[in-house]
C-alpha positions in Angstrom: 4.2 12.9 -33.4 4.7 14.7 -36.4 7.8 13.2 -38.3 9.4 16.2 -38.3 9.0 17.0 -34.7 10.2 13.4 -33.7 13.4 13.5 -36.0 14.1 17.3 -34.1 13.5 15.3 -30.7 15.8 12.4 -31.7 18.4 14.8 -32.8 18.4 17.1 -29.1 18.6 13.8 -27.6 21.3 12.7 -29.4 23.4 16.0 -28.8 22.6 16.0 -25.0 23.9 12.3 -25.2 26.6 13.3 -26.7 27.2 15.9 -24.2 26.5 13.9 -21.3 29.0 10.8 -22.5 32.2 12.0 -20.5 30.4 11.0 -17.7 29.8 7.6 -18.6 32.2 4.5 -20.1 31.9 4.0 -23.7 29.3 1.3 -24.7 30.7 -1.6 -26.9 27.2 -2.3 -27.6 26.3 1.1 -28.0 29.1 1.4 -31.0 28.2 -1.9 -32.6 24.6 -0.7 -33.0 25.6 2.5 -34.3 27.7 0.5 -36.9 25.2 -1.9 -37.3 22.2 0.3 -38.0 20.1 -1.7 -36.2 19.5 -2.7 -32.7 18.5 -6.2 -32.1 15.4 -6.2 -29.2 14.0 -8.7 -27.1 9.9 -8.5 -27.1 7.0 -11.5 -25.6 4.9 -12.8 -28.8 2.5 -14.3 -26.2 1.3 -11.8 -23.7 -1.3 -9.7 -25.9 -1.3 -6.9 -26.1 1.5 -6.1 -25.2 3.5 -8.5 -27.5 2.0 -11.0 -29.5 2.2 -11.8 -33.7 -0.4 -10.5 -36.5 -1.6 -13.2 -39.1 1.2 -12.8 -40.9 3.6 -14.1 -38.4 5.4 -10.5 -37.4 5.1 -9.3 -33.5 3.2 -6.6 -32.9 1.9 -4.8 -29.6 2.7 -2.4 -26.8 6.1 -3.1 -26.4 6.7 -3.9 -30.2 5.6 -0.4 -30.6 8.0 0.9 -28.2 10.6 -1.1 -29.4 10.6 0.7 -32.6 9.8 4.4 -31.3 13.4 3.4 -29.1 15.3 2.4 -32.2 13.9 5.6 -34.0 15.0 8.0 -31.6 18.2 6.4 -31.1 18.7 6.3 -34.9 18.6 3.1 -36.0 16.4 0.8 -37.2 14.6 -2.0 -34.7 15.0 -5.8 -35.4 12.4 -7.4 -32.9 13.3 -10.8 -31.4 10.8 -13.1 -29.7 11.3 -14.3 -26.4 9.9 -15.8 -23.4 9.1 -15.5 -19.6 12.0 -18.4 -19.3 14.5 -17.1 -21.6 14.5 -13.3 -21.7 17.3 -12.9 -19.7 19.5 -15.6 -20.8 18.9 -14.6 -24.7 20.4 -11.0 -23.2 23.1 -12.8 -21.5 24.1 -14.6 -24.2 23.9 -11.6 -26.5 21.2 -12.7 -28.9 20.0 -9.8 -28.3 20.7 -6.1 -27.4 17.7 -5.0 -25.3 14.4 -6.3 -23.3 11.2 -4.9 -23.2 9.6 -8.0 -22.2 7.1 -7.2 -19.1 10.2 -7.9 -16.9 9.1 -6.4 -13.1 12.1 -4.5 -11.7 13.1 -7.1 -8.9 16.7 -7.5 -6.6 17.2 -10.9 -8.7 16.5 -9.2 -12.3 19.1 -6.6 -11.1 21.7 -9.5 -10.8 21.1 -10.5 -14.0 21.3 -7.6 -16.1 21.3 -3.6 -16.1 18.1 -2.2 -15.2 17.0 0.9 -17.3 15.2 3.8 -14.9 13.0 5.2 -15.1 10.5 2.0 -15.7 8.2 2.3 -18.2 5.5 0.7 -16.6 3.9 -1.1 -13.9 1.6 -4.1 -13.4 0.8 -6.6 -10.3 -0.2 -10.0 -10.2 -3.8 -11.9 -10.2 -5.8 -14.9 -11.0 -7.9 -16.0 -13.7 -10.1 -18.5 -12.6 -12.1 -21.2 -14.1 -16.4 -20.9 -14.3 -18.3 -21.7 -11.4 -15.5 -20.6 -9.1 -15.2 -17.3 -6.7 -12.9 -16.3 -4.5 -12.5 -12.7 -3.5 -9.8 -12.9 -0.9 -6.0 -13.9 -1.2 -6.5 -16.2 2.0 -9.0 -17.8 0.6 -6.5 -19.5 -2.1 -5.0 -22.0 0.6 -3.9 -24.9 -0.5 -5.7 -24.2 -4.0 -3.8 -25.2 -6.9 -3.0 -22.7 -9.8 -1.2 -23.1 -13.0 2.0 -20.1 -13.6 4.6 -19.6 -15.5 8.4 -20.7 -14.9 10.4 -17.9 -14.0 7.7 -15.5 -13.3 8.6 -12.8 -10.2 5.4 -13.7 -8.4 5.5 -17.1 -8.0 7.6 -17.7 -4.7 6.2 -15.1 -2.5 2.7 -15.8 -3.3 3.3 -19.2 -2.3 5.0 -18.0 0.5 2.4 -15.3 1.6 -1.2 -17.4 0.8 0.2 -21.1 0.8 -1.0 -21.8 -2.4 0.6 -24.7 -4.7 1.6 -23.8 -7.6 1.5 -26.6 -11.1 4.7 -24.7 -13.7 4.5 -24.5 -17.3 7.2 -23.6 -20.0 4.6 -21.1 -21.6 1.6 -19.3 -21.6 -0.5 -21.5 -23.6 0.6 -24.6 -21.9 -0.8 -23.4 -18.8 -3.8 -22.1 -20.8 -4.6 -25.1 -22.1 -4.3 -26.8 -18.4 -6.6 -24.5 -17.0 -9.8 -25.4 -20.0 -8.6 -29.1 -18.9 -9.5 -28.4 -14.9 -5.7 -29.6 -14.1 -5.8 -26.2 -12.0 -8.3 -24.1 -10.5 -6.9 -20.7 -11.8 -3.9 -19.2 -13.6 -1.7 -17.0 -11.3 -0.2 -14.4 -14.1 0.1 -10.6 -14.6 -3.0 -8.7 -14.2 -3.0 -6.7 -17.2 -3.0 -9.7 -19.3 -5.6 -10.9 -17.8 -8.0 -7.9 -18.3 -7.4 -8.9 -21.7 -8.5 -12.4 -21.4 -11.6 -11.1 -19.5 -12.4 -9.3 -22.9 -12.0 -12.3 -25.3 -15.2 -14.3 -26.1 -13.1 -17.9 -25.9 -13.1 -16.9 -22.3 -16.6 -16.6 -21.4 -17.2 -17.2 -17.8 -13.9 -17.0 -16.5 -13.5 -14.7 -13.9 -10.7 -12.6 -12.1 -12.1 -11.0 -8.7 -9.2 -10.8 -6.9 -7.5 -7.5 -6.0 -4.1 -7.2 -7.8 -1.3 -8.3 -5.6 2.7 -7.5 -5.6 2.3 -3.9 -7.6 5.6 -3.9 -9.0 7.3 -1.5 -12.0 8.4 -3.2 -15.4 11.9 -2.1 -16.5 13.6 -2.3 -20.2 17.1 -4.1 -19.5 20.4 -4.2 -21.1 23.6 -6.4 -20.7 25.4 -6.8 -16.8 28.6 -5.6 -18.7 26.6 -2.1 -19.7 26.0 -0.7 -16.2 27.4 2.8 -16.3 27.8 2.9 -20.1 26.4 5.3 -22.7 24.1 3.0 -23.6 22.5 2.9 -20.7 22.4 6.3 -20.1 20.9 7.0 -24.0 17.4 4.4 -23.0 17.1 6.0 -19.7 16.9 9.4 -21.1 14.3 8.3 -24.1 12.0 6.6 -21.2 11.8 9.8 -19.4 11.3 11.8 -22.4 8.5 9.5 -23.1 7.3 9.7 -19.4 7.0 13.4 -20.2 5.2 13.8 -23.2 2.9 11.2 -22.6 3.9 8.4 -24.9 3.4 5.4 -22.9 -0.2 7.1 -22.0 -0.7 7.1 -25.9 0.5 4.2 -26.7 -1.6 2.5 -23.8 -4.6 3.8 -24.8 -4.1 2.8 -28.6 -3.7 -0.6 -28.0 -7.1 -0.3 -25.7 -5.5 -1.3 -22.5 -7.0 -0.7 -19.2 -5.3 2.9 -17.9 -2.3 2.4 -15.5 -1.9 4.3 -12.5 1.8 3.8 -12.8 1.8 5.8 -16.1 -0.2 8.4 -14.9 1.7 9.2 -11.4 5.1 8.8 -13.8 3.7 11.7 -16.4 3.2 14.1 -13.7 6.3 13.3 -11.8 8.8 13.9 -14.9 6.4 17.0 -16.0 7.5 18.8 -12.0 9.8 21.6 -11.8 11.7 23.0 -9.3 11.7 26.4 -7.9 14.6 27.6 -10.5 12.2 26.2 -13.4 14.4 23.1 -14.0 13.4 19.2 -14.1 12.6 17.8 -11.0 13.5 14.6 -12.6 17.2 15.4 -14.0 20.0 14.2 -13.7 23.2 15.3 -11.3 26.8 16.1 -11.6 27.6 12.1 -11.5 24.8 11.1 -14.2 22.2 10.1 -11.6 18.3 10.5 -11.2 17.5 12.2 -8.1 16.1 9.3 -5.3 12.3 10.8 -5.9 12.2 9.8 -9.6 14.1 6.4 -9.4 12.3 3.2 -8.0 11.9 3.3 -4.5 12.7 0.1 -3.6 16.3 0.2 -4.7 17.1 3.9 -2.8 19.4 3.6 -0.2 20.2 5.4 3.0 23.1 6.9 0.9 20.9 8.6 -1.6 18.5 10.6 1.0 18.6 12.0 4.2 16.2 12.3 7.1 13.7 9.8 8.2 13.3 8.1 4.9 17.8 7.6 5.2 17.1 6.6 8.9 14.6 3.9 7.8 16.3 2.8 5.0 19.7 2.8 7.2 17.7 0.4 9.5 16.6 -1.9 6.5 20.4 -2.2 5.5 22.1 -2.6 8.6 19.9 -5.3 10.5 17.0 -6.2 7.6 14.4 -4.8 9.1 11.9 -3.7 6.7 10.0 -0.6 9.1 8.3 1.0 5.4 6.4 3.0 7.0 9.2 5.5 8.2 11.3 5.5 4.9 8.5 5.4 2.8 6.1 8.7 2.3 2.9 6.5 1.1 3.3 4.0 4.0 3.9 6.8 6.6 1.2 9.0 5.9 -1.3 5.8 5.8 0.0 4.5 8.9 0.1 8.2 10.8 -3.6 8.6 10.0 -4.7 5.2 11.3 -2.8 6.2 14.7 -4.4 9.4 14.9 -7.7 8.2 14.0 -7.3 6.2 17.0 -6.4 8.5 19.5 -9.4 10.2 18.5 -11.2 7.3 19.3 -9.7 7.3 22.5 -10.5 10.5 23.3 -13.9 11.1 21.9 -14.6 7.8 24.4 -12.9 9.6 27.4 -14.7 12.7 26.8 -18.1 10.6 26.4 -17.5 8.5 29.3 -16.8 11.6 31.9 -19.9 13.1 30.6 -22.2 10.0 30.8 -20.4 9.2 34.4 -21.0 12.9 35.4 -25.0 13.2 33.8 -25.6 9.8 35.5 -24.1 10.3 39.3 -25.9 13.9 38.9 -29.1 12.2 38.6 -28.7 9.5 40.7 -27.4 11.7 43.4 -30.6 14.3 42.8 -32.6 11.5 44.2 -35.6 11.9 41.6 -38.2 9.8 41.5 -38.3 6.8 39.3 -35.5 9.1 37.0 -33.0 8.1 39.4 -33.6 4.4 39.6 -33.8 4.0 35.8 -30.1 5.2 35.6 -29.0 3.4 38.5 -30.2 0.1 36.7 -28.6 1.4 33.3 -25.4 2.1 34.5 -25.4 -1.1 36.7 -26.2 -2.9 33.4 -23.6 -0.9 31.3 -20.4 -2.1 34.2 -22.0 -5.8 35.0 -22.2 -6.6 31.2 -18.9 -7.3 29.3 -18.0 -4.6 27.1 -17.3 -6.6 23.6 -20.3 -8.2 24.4 -22.2 -5.2 24.2 -20.2 -4.4 21.1 -20.8 -7.6 19.4 -24.6 -7.1 20.2 -24.6 -3.7 18.9 -22.4 -4.0 15.7 -24.0 -7.4 14.7 -27.5 -7.3 15.7 -28.8 -3.8 16.5 -27.1 -2.3 13.5 -28.2 -5.2 11.3 -31.5 -4.5 12.3 -31.6 -1.0 12.2 -30.6 -1.6 8.1 -32.6 -4.3 7.2 -35.6 -2.6 9.0 -35.3 1.0 8.8 -32.6 1.3 6.2 -30.2 3.3 8.5 -26.7 2.7 8.6 -25.1 3.6 12.0 -21.8 4.4 11.6 -19.4 1.9 13.0 -17.1 4.7 15.2 -20.3 5.9 16.9 -21.5 2.8 18.0 -17.8 1.7 19.4 -18.0 4.9 21.7 -21.2 4.3 22.8 -20.5 0.8 24.1 -17.6 1.9 25.5 -18.9 5.2 27.1 -21.4 3.0 28.2 -19.3 0.8 30.3 -16.4 2.5 31.7 -19.0 5.3 32.2 -20.6 3.2 33.8 -18.2 2.3 36.5 -17.1 5.6 37.0 -20.7 6.9 37.8 -20.2 4.6 40.9 -17.6 6.2 41.8 -18.4 9.7 41.2 -21.3 8.7 43.6 -18.8 7.5 46.1 -16.3 10.1 46.5 -19.5 12.8 46.5 -21.2 10.8 49.3 -17.8 11.1 50.8 -17.4 15.1 49.8 -21.0 15.7 51.6 -20.3 14.5 54.6 -17.6 16.4 54.9 -18.9 19.7 53.5 -22.6 19.8 53.8 -22.6 22.5 51.0 -20.9 20.2 48.7 -23.3 20.0 45.6 -23.6 17.7 42.6 -22.8 20.4 39.6 -20.5 20.9 36.6 -18.8 23.6 39.0 -17.3 20.8 41.4 -16.1 18.4 38.7 -12.5 18.6 39.2 -13.4 18.1 43.0 -15.0 14.6 42.2 -12.2 13.7 40.2 -9.5 14.7 42.7 -11.4 12.4 45.6 -12.4 9.8 43.1 -9.0 10.0 40.8 -7.7 6.8 41.8 -10.6 4.5 40.4 -11.2 7.2 37.6 -7.5 6.9 36.5 -8.1 2.9 36.2 -11.0 2.7 34.7 -9.6 5.3 31.8 -6.7 3.3 31.5 -8.8 0.0 30.6 -11.0 2.2 28.6 -7.8 3.1 26.4 -6.7 -0.9 26.1 -10.2 -1.6 25.0 -10.4 1.6 22.5 -7.4 -0.1 20.9 -9.2 -3.6 20.2 -12.1 -1.5 18.8 -10.6 0.5 16.9 -9.8 -3.0 14.7 -14.1 -2.5 13.8 -14.6 0.8 14.4 -12.0 2.7 12.7 -9.5 0.2 11.0 -7.2 2.5 9.4 -4.3 1.7 11.5 -4.8 -2.1 11.1 -6.0 -1.7 7.5 -2.6 0.5 7.1 -0.6 -2.5 8.5 -2.2 -5.1 6.2 -1.7 -3.3 3.3 2.0 -2.8 4.2 2.5 -6.7 5.2 0.8 -7.5 1.9 3.1 -5.2 -0.3 6.4 -6.2 1.3 5.9 -9.9 3.2 6.9 -8.4 6.5 4.4 -10.1 8.9 6.5 -10.3 12.0 7.9 -6.7 12.3 4.5 -5.3 11.5 2.5 -7.2 13.7 5.0 -6.1 16.6 4.9 -3.2 15.2 1.5 -2.9 15.7 2.1 -3.9 19.5 4.5 -1.1 20.3 2.3 1.6 18.9 -0.8 0.2 20.8 1.7 0.4 24.1 3.0 3.6 23.4 -0.5 4.9 22.9 -1.8 3.8 26.2 1.1 4.9 27.8 0.7 8.3 26.6 -2.8 8.7 27.9 -1.5 6.8 31.4 1.0 9.9 31.5 -1.7 12.7 30.6 -3.8 11.2 33.5 -1.2 11.1 36.1 -0.2 15.0 34.7 -3.9 15.7 35.2 -4.2 14.2 38.8 -0.8 15.7 39.8 -2.6 19.1 38.9 -5.5 18.4 41.2 -3.2 17.7 43.7 -0.9 21.1 43.5 -4.1 22.7 43.7 -4.8 21.2 47.0 -8.1 19.2 45.2 -6.8 15.6 45.7 
């Protein structure tokens, strides 16, 4: 940005903040900063490229540039002060710095230590930097593995609890790296954005980071606890919001050759959205607060929102039950899509089973030489062979054979439908045959045609209903490999939030409700047949 434009922006921000200052308490820290003409900002010096020392021992990096821009837009000089993961919040509390921009994740624990600025300015997760010759592509494979880690990292405890790893704690990144090189640990548990930089460094040739990022969480600028609700909090928050609107953070990310971060892309779009009246979607209200949609969702309460979100948050706050698929739009969408796909699998299997049963029963009933015997043999094989065994053989044998021999990949959903339809359709086939023989005895003019399908269903309703009920239960199990969207959504939510007990029980309830839904549908259809005098 040109110097003149930046000066104009600084003036605009200053005027805006001055006009709104009446809604916020006076800030002793901000008064001291303006009086001294400088702001002391805590930055990391051991976290390249976010914070490091140049050849002259001066702090440089992404966050150091942010510190200087923040000071410039406040109209004062920046004084970068080196801090570490372990002492950054202590230095802030002690008054050694006025503000920290130091790769600090925005967590509930951190909000007890300082006043966290919203909006957040970056987002990152955690990964594992593994020694050469060691490969793990699943977090579960790390159970019992010993990893180096830094004291004070927000992710240490949840990673230990979720994946049962063992951690060796170190006071600095350098100490942890030396321990990794010496073979005292298998890998280094650290922020994913830093690990990506290590992979570019020739000194770490052979080291890998194959695990997907976990515990992705926003980073925040923090000011002293005593500054909550003050003009200082508002000034810094407005500047960060402007950075998101202008793309300043994205520009700096590119300048420091940092892999593009989805958090910044999403934030840039969000903070540039406008309402129907042309105003910013993310604009402070009369009380000086950002809308719930523009805040860190982890700290939005039921008092901030209504509808499903408000209900879900109220349940979490009141009972401690974190059903994020109720209040979180992203989790809710992927969970509902999973439920929809499972229902589609059930419906497709029901239709395929009934079609197979009617066609098979019609061919056997017609007593066509050889063909009727072959269909009867297939039906007997289908109903006598457990459906899970059928699926196992087709999934892991025939499907693999087709791929290796012919290069043909069979969609899992089609395999599941075929196996479930063969098994349950075969059972219904013989139920239809028994019903057809009964109908023919009472009605000599009976013919096995599609027009008589309702009549057949009525005569065989009990057997068909029981078989289809079992089919629905089997489809729920088969969905784990055929259309795993629901299970994947459940696992993803567990990975994000660690609520294993709640989500697994929610999954059981969902399967129960889907089964109850289909039983209700079968019951209503059967009652319609009875009312029509066909049962």
